[in-house]
Structures are given as structure tokens and as C-alpha cells.
C-alpha positions as CSV (number, residue, x, y, z in Angstrom):
1,M,12.5,-12.9,-7.2
2,P,12.9,-11.1,-10.5
3,K,10.3,-8.4,-11.1
4,K,9.6,-6.3,-14.1
5,F,8.0,-2.9,-13.9
6,V,6.5,-1.7,-17.2
7,N,4.7,1.4,-18.5
8,P,3.8,0.3,-22.0
9,P,3.9,2.8,-24.9
10,G,0.6,4.6,-25.1
11,M,0.0,4.5,-21.4
12,K,0.9,7.4,-19.2
13,A,3.7,6.8,-16.7
14,L,2.7,8.7,-13.6
15,G,5.7,8.0,-11.4
16,M,3.4,7.2,-8.4
17,Y,2.6,3.7,-9.7
18,T,3.6,1.4,-12.5
19,Q,0.9,0.4,-15.1
20,V,2.0,-3.3,-15.1
21,T,4.2,-5.4,-12.8
22,V,5.4,-8.9,-13.5
23,A,6.8,-11.4,-11.1
24,Q,8.8,-14.3,-12.5
25,G,9.4,-17.4,-10.4
26,G,9.2,-17.6,-6.6
27,S,6.0,-17.1,-4.7
28,I,3.3,-14.5,-4.4
29,A,2.1,-13.4,-1.0
30,F,-1.1,-11.5,-0.3
31,I,-1.2,-9.2,2.7
32,S,-4.6,-8.5,4.2
33,G,-5.8,-5.0,4.4
34,Q,-3.9,-3.2,7.1
35,V,-5.5,-0.5,9.2
36,S,-4.2,1.9,11.9
37,A,-4.4,-0.6,14.8
38,D,-1.5,-1.1,17.1
39,V,-0.3,-4.4,18.5
40,N,-3.1,-4.3,21.1
41,G,-5.8,-3.6,18.5
42,K,-6.1,0.0,19.6
43,I,-6.8,2.5,16.8
44,V,-3.9,5.0,16.3
45,G,-4.7,8.5,15.0
46,A,-8.5,8.6,15.3
47,G,-9.6,11.5,13.1
48,D,-6.2,12.1,11.5
49,I,-5.7,10.3,8.2
50,E,-1.9,11.1,8.0
51,V,-1.2,9.5,11.4
52,Q,-3.4,6.6,10.5
53,A,-1.5,6.2,7.1
54,V,1.8,6.0,9.0
55,Q,0.5,3.3,11.3
56,V,-0.9,1.4,8.2
57,F,2.5,1.5,6.4
58,E,4.3,0.5,9.6
59,N,1.9,-2.5,9.9
60,L,2.6,-3.4,6.3
61,K,6.4,-3.2,7.1
62,L,5.9,-5.6,9.9
63,A,3.8,-8.0,7.7
64,L,6.5,-7.8,5.0
65,G,9.2,-8.5,7.6
66,G,7.3,-11.5,8.7
67,I,7.8,-13.2,5.3
68,G,11.4,-11.9,4.8
69,A,10.2,-9.2,2.3
70,T,10.5,-5.4,2.0
71,F,8.6,-2.7,0.3
72,D,10.8,-3.4,-2.8
73,D,9.0,-6.7,-3.1
74,V,5.5,-5.2,-3.3
75,I,4.1,-5.5,-6.8
76,K,0.5,-4.2,-6.1
77,L,-1.1,-2.0,-3.5
78,T,-4.8,-1.3,-3.1
79,V,-5.7,1.7,-1.0
80,F,-9.1,2.4,0.5
81,I,-9.9,5.9,1.7
82,V,-13.0,6.8,3.7
83,G,-14.7,10.0,2.5
84,F,-12.3,10.3,-0.4
85,T,-11.1,13.9,-1.1
86,Q,-8.0,15.2,-2.9
87,E,-6.7,16.3,0.5
88,R,-7.0,12.8,2.0
89,R,-5.5,11.3,-1.2
90,K,-2.5,13.6,-0.9
91,A,-2.0,12.9,2.9
92,V,-2.0,9.1,2.2
93,M,0.3,9.5,-0.9
94,D,2.7,11.7,1.1
95,V,3.1,8.9,3.7
96,R,3.2,6.2,1.0
97,S,6.1,7.9,-0.7
98,R,8.2,7.4,2.4
99,Y,7.9,3.7,2.1
100,I,7.5,2.8,-1.6
101,S,10.2,2.8,-4.2
102,T,10.0,5.8,-6.5
103,E,12.3,4.0,-9.1
104,N,10.0,1.0,-9.4
105,P,6.7,1.8,-7.7
106,P,4.2,-1.1,-7.6
107,A,1.0,-1.3,-9.6
108,A,-1.7,0.5,-7.5
109,T,-5.4,1.1,-7.1
110,M,-7.0,3.8,-4.9
111,V,-10.7,3.5,-4.0
112,G,-13.0,5.9,-2.1
113,V,-15.3,4.1,0.3
114,D,-18.1,5.1,2.7
115,Q,-16.7,3.2,5.7
116,L,-14.3,0.5,6.9
117,V,-14.8,-2.2,9.5
118,E,-14.5,0.3,12.4
119,P,-16.0,3.8,12.3
120,E,-12.8,5.5,13.4
121,L,-10.7,4.0,10.5
122,L,-10.0,6.3,7.6
123,V,-7.6,4.3,5.5
124,E,-6.8,0.6,4.7
125,V,-4.1,-0.8,2.4
126,E,-3.6,-4.3,1.1
127,A,-0.6,-5.6,-0.8
128,V,0.5,-8.3,-3.2
129,V,4.1,-9.3,-2.7
130,A,6.5,-11.3,-4.9
131,I,9.2,-13.2,-2.9
132,D,11.8,-15.8,-3.6
133,G,10.9,-19.4,-2.7
């Protein structure tokens, strides 16, 4: 599906995300918030946000693969971080950069939260995906 990544004049292009993404034709898929649970539902990386972020992005990769998509098809990410600090932000962004296009990064929002669905969870990421068909 054709996608357009735009940083309009007057808006700062940060390189970590695009201010506006547009999908033309095809379908839009919404991936539920992914956490650091493995295939058996066991929390991976309790207490370690970087290890959890890797599991989260691996889960996103599986979800994308399930619809024939890749991270290049992601047009919007929302990241939730428990106990938000700049250190936690950096840890998640370092992992994110291993998966997301630096040429055309998706639109993104990052939110600090008090807690997620399980007390051991430190990060959750949901995605909007533009796919053909």
C-alpha cells in the first residue's frame, strides 16, 4: 500500500518519528497493545525495561507477520511506559530503533503511565498498520 511520510514546514522533523503519515488504498490494521509476554503468557524480563522492550517488539513482529506485514508497514505507534523517566525512554527507543525504519519512521506517541495490566510489566506498544488488500 502506498504510504506518505510528511514533516510539514513549520514542524520540527525529529528523525525518531514522522509528524504525519498517510496511507492510500488497501486496509488499515490495528495491533493491540503488546507486552513482554512469551507464547505461554509468561512475563519476560521482569524488572528490566530493555529486555521487556525486545520481547514487545518481537511480539509486534509476530503480529505483523500474521497479516503479511513488516515494520515498514507500521504508520503509527503508541508506547506506554510505566514510571516514565528519560532513562526508560532511552532504553525503549534504543530497542525500537532496531526494528523501525529510520528513513520513514511512523507517527508516534509516547505516554508515561502509573501501571499496566500486570504489575511486572514496564512497557506496552500498540501499532496501526497500512497493508495491501
